[in-house]
C-alpha positions, 0 to 999 in steps of 0.5 A: 293668699286668696284665690279668685273663687274665695274672694271676688268672682271674675277678678282677672288678677293678670290686668295691670291696675292699682294692684301692680299687675302687668297691663293686658293687651285685647288683641291677645288670643284666648283672653275671652271671659267667656271660652267658645264652645266647644266642637261637636261632630253633631251638626246642629239643626237650625230652623227658619226664623220668621220676621216682620220685614224678613225671613232668615233661613239656616245654613247647611246643617253638614257645613262646617259652623262659620269661623269667629275670632277670639272674643276680646275681653268684655266684648258686647260688640258685634261685627255683621257682614253679608248685609242685603243692600236694601237692608235698612237699620229698622230691619237689622233692629229687628232681626238682632233685637231677639237676642237681647237690648240694643244700645247701638248700631252703627251701618256702613255704607257697604253691606256690614255694621257693629252692633252694641249689646247691653249685655255679654251674654247677648253677643253669644245668641247672635253669634248663633245667627251666624251663617243664616241667609237674609231675605227681605220679604218675598223678593227674589233680588240679589239685593234684597238677600245676602248670608250674615256673618256675625263675629266679635268685634273689638271695641274701645267702650268695651273694653274701657268698662270692661278695665272699669269692672276690674278695677271694681273687683280689684278694690273689692279684693284688696278690702276683701284682704284687708279685712282678713289681715286685721280678722287675723292681726292679734289685738294690741295690748290694752293702754296703761294709764298715766300715773298719778297718786290715786292710780298708785294707791289702787295699783297698790291693793292690786299688787297684793291680790294674787289673782291681780298681780300679773296686771298690776305689776306690768302697769308698775313697770310701765310706770318705772319705765317711763320715768315716773320716780322722783324724789315725790314719788320714789316711798310710793314706789319703794311700797309697790316694789316691796309688795312685789317682792312679797310675791316671791316666797309665794311663787316658790310655794307654787313652784314646789307644789309643782315639782311635788305634783310632777315626781308624784306623777312620775312615780305613778307612771314608774309603777304603772310602767313597771306593772306593764312590763311584768305583764309583758314577762308573763305573756313572752314567758306563756310564749316560750312555753307555748314552744317547747317540743311538748306542746308544739308538736301539736300546734299546726304550720299556720299556728305555729306561724302565727305563735312565732310573729306573736313572740317576736312582737311581744319580745321586741314591745317587752324590750323597749318597755324595759329599756325606758324603765331602765332609763328612768331608774338611771335618771333618777340615780342621776338626779339623787347623785347630782342631789347628794352633791349639791346638798352642802357646798360647804363640803365640796369645799372642803373637799377642794381643800384637801387631797384626801377629800378630793381623791374620794370625791373622784373615786365616787365620780369613777364609781358613778361612772363604773356603775352606769357603765355595768348597767350598760353591760348588763343590758348588752348581756340581757339583749345578747341572752335574748338573741340566743334564746337563754334569757328565760331558762326554766325551772325544769332546765336548772333543776335537772343540772342541779340533781346531775351535779349532785349526781356526780358529786355523790358518784365520786364520793362513793367512787373515793370510799370504795377506794378506801374499802379497797384499801382496808380490805387489802390490809385484812387480807396481809394481815390473815396470811400473817396470821395463818403464818403464825399458826402454823408457826405455833403448831409446828412448835406444839408438835416438836414439844409433844415428842420431847415430852 
């Protein structure tokens, strides 16, 4: 879409011409090319104009400006009323030729006339004289004076010239659009030469060249579609088709090279992403260490707020990179499983043949799905730990828990040893009492024997 300012200045698209636009009515108000001057509150002070045959006196500046009709399109003609009765065509030409070149004056027997100028801007100068009082010479007779009223006039010649100009602008507009469309249209493909034995021999040489193969294969396809293959030229076309087939191996090698480059790029990206994720882990560990009470109490309130905001932002970025890395690893596992299943189709056939192999294949698929579900559950557990603030436990807390468990185990062992010692002590006490009883019994027997002796 082209605007008037870009293409043809002054072109009126509302005119009906060869462009198929609706016709314009010159009687419609507001269709003038030059808008009327805006009304101003400051009165315009006009001066006296002296001519050879007459004098023009300006109107009262305090009075409102004289009214005019809407300007017709392409207006070059003005209506002049209020002329003195004794005003001749020569006097009128003497007054209004100061506004510009006059092409025609049509004077009526009454006190008005029509003046046609050479250009449209001259009409504005003539409108300026509206309201002046015209006096011929120094006479005071009523027939030698009159108040001028200058207004726009509708003329067929003006409208016809304006229509011709609009048609010319429309032609220029169409020409510009066509030139723009031709400029933006994609170039036509080059013409393909007709088949001949000489051209076929040249084409066979081009088919062997890797740099000219794409152009030559297009020509070969066009010749075959045109129906140039017959019994006489069949052998020649067969050799060219064979030359085209020899490029299949080259294309496969290029594809393999590009795939290898893509795999290397993927590996490089994965390694770089792993390094970035490691640094994110270290940054988050720094923030977590800063939020512990030992260091947290020494920060101000504003510093704590900033540290908390930075920590949340770093954790979000760390989680996003971790998910991206996990996705890459899942894709690699899926590709590896696809490669394993697609390497040897004979194995698949044996799987389909035997029921046992089919069951093993189903179990393998189930194992893959369970492994993927396990990865998903691991991710969910990691997210839950992050929400609860228990993802990164420090080494100190881990050592404290281990020491506590060790102390509990030692206490239980000491209690068991204490119980065993108490049992041994009770046994010793009982044995000691038995020994004391035996000793008293022996002493009593000794006394009895001594008395008998």
